[in-house]
N, C-alpha and C positions, 0 to 999 in steps of 0.2 A: 504494500500500500504506500502510495506517495505521501511523504510527510513534509510539513513546512518547518524549516530549520533556520534559525537566526545565527549568522556568523558575525561575531564582533572581534575587533582588532584583526581584520581579515588580511591586510597586506595584499599579496597577490593570491591569497586564499587557496593554497594547495589542499588544505583539509576540506574546505567547502566544495572544491571541485571534485574531490573523491566522493563526497556525499551526493553530488549531482550525478556522477557516473553510476552511483548505486540507486538512482531513481528518486532521489529527494529533490524538493524545491528549496533553493537557498535564497535568503534575503540577507544582503550584506550591510552591516552597520557601519558607522563612521570609523575612519582610520587616519592616523597622522600622515601616512604616505599619500593620501588623497586630500589632505587639508581638513579632515574631520576632527571632531572633539567629542570623545566618549562622555565627558562630564556634562555635556549639554544634551545627551541622548537619553530618552526614556522610552519605555515599552509598555503598552497596556497588557493586562493579564489575559491568559487564555487563548492567545492567537497561535503561538508556536508550540509544536510538539517537543522540540529540543533546542538547546543553545550550545554552540561550539565556539572556541576561540582560544587564542594564545596571547594574553597580556604581555607587554614588553618585559623581558626577563632581567634587565639590568639591575634591578633592586635586589635580586637574589643570586645572580651569576657571579662566579669567581672572576669573570672578565671585567666586572665593575671597577676593579682596581686599575685597569688600563684604559678605561673609557672615560671620556670627558662629557658624556651625555648627561643632561639634567632630568631625564625621564625618571619619575618616582615610581613608587609601588602602585600599580593600577589594578592589582587583583581585587581590592575592595570595590572598584567600579564594575568589574565582571560579576562579582557576587551580588552587587546592587541590582544589576539588570536581570540576573536570574531571579532574584527575589520579587522584582516588579512583574516579570513576565509570567511567573508561575508555570514553567514548562513541565513536561512529564519526565524529562531527564536533562542533564547538562554534562558537558565534557570540556575541561580546561587543560590546555597543554602548557607546560612551563619546565623550568630547570629543576633539578633535584633539590636545590637549596630551599625550595618552597616547603619542604618537609619541616623546616624549622620555623615556618611562619605560623604564629599562634592565631592569626586571623582566619585561617581555613576552618570551616565548620567541622565538627567531629564526625558528622554523618557522611562526609565525603571520603572516598578511598583513593589512594595513589596506586596507579598501575604502571609498571615498566614494560614497554613494548620495544622489540627489536624488529626493524624493517625486514630482515631476512626471514625471521620466524613467521612474520605475517605474509610471506610470499613475495617479498620485494627483492631488489637487486643489490642492496647495500647492507652493511652491518650497523647502520646508525641506530642508536638507542634514544628513545624519548620517553618522557614521563607525563602521565595524564592523571588529573584529578577528576573523579567521576561521581556523579550522583544520579540515581541511587548507588549505594556503595558497591554492589555486585553487578553493575551494568556491564563491565568489561572484565574479562579474565585474561591473564597472560597466556599466550599460545604455547604449545609444546615446542621444544627445541627442534629446529629443522636440520637435517643432515647437510653437510657441506659447509664451505667457507666462502663468503663473498670477498671480493678483492678490494673494492673501493667504497668509500662513503663520500657524500657531498657535504662540505663544511661551509658555514658562513664565513669562518676565518680560521686561521691556524695560530691562535694567540699564544699557545704554549711555546712556540718557537720565536715569540716576540716579533713576528712580522706577519703581514697578511699574505696568505696564499702559499706559505711554505709547506712542503711535504712533511708528514709526520709518520714515523714507523711505530707500530705498537703490536706486539704479539704476532709479528709476521704479516700484519695487514697494512695495506697502503691507504692512507687518507690523503686525498688530493684536494688542495685548495685552489684559489683563483689562478695562480700561475701554472697549475698542473692540469687543469681541465678546461676544455672548451665549453662554451655555452651549450652546444649541442650534446656533448657528453654528459654534462651535469643535468640537463633537462631530461635526458633519456634515463639516467640512473634514478632520478626522482619520479619517473613515470609519466612525464609530461612533455614529450618532444614537440607537441603541437604549439607550445608556448614560445618556441624559439624565435619566430618572426617578430613577436611583440617585445621580446627581451633583448634582441640584438642591438637596437638603437641605444640601449642603456650602457653598453660596453660590458666586457666580461667580468670585471671586478664587481660592479654593482649588481649585475644580473645574477651571477653565481651566489653572491651574498643573499639575495632575495630567495633563490632556490634553496640554499643551504639552511635558511631559517624556516623553511616550510616543512610540512609533514609529507613524507613520501606517499605516493598514491596507494600502494598496497596496504600500508599501515592505516591510512585514512579509510579505505574500504573495509578493512577488518573492523574498525570502530563503527562504521555505518551499519555493518551487518549485525553487530551486537545490539544496536538500538532498535532494530526492527520489531522485536517482540515486546517492547515496553507499551503496556496498555493502560497504565495508571500512574 
């Protein structure tokens, strides 16, 4: 059954696109990338089946020590919209550091997903906070080893786009991947024409910040059976 889903903090909205590919209708809320302001956004109750989104992670990311951004903690805005909209379910993507955030309600659960285990092409791991708590379960480990992941940056090498080796896996950043390669690894080669004018550094940063298609579709499948 087609469901109406609100995507907030969408950016280029890879997660929302995965929901669309899974047969849902997505309404995209405001985003700084497009000049929007979440603090001026409100949502009437009872319209949306679900809410998805990834508030900026700088407030909880270890990268905040290297970033000069002034973006604060916008997770309370995500929770405010969920409270206003009264959906049947909600999914928030963010970094592992949110586990230390006491603002997260106790009835939300954190789920760790690996793109490869969800059927994707990379070994990228992401964390999701979900309500109801058992909305999404971690998939079983998939045999095999993916070779690459798409990163927004390679900050551990103190430079953008540097290659990083970890446990035999190759992580490729801006200088090591083309836009075409990054978009294909994330599951969205059709986005290449729109991303190319942005240049590889910015385009791959946007792709690396997004949720891979297979992972997004895994989440979308988990929401189908929510009836209350």
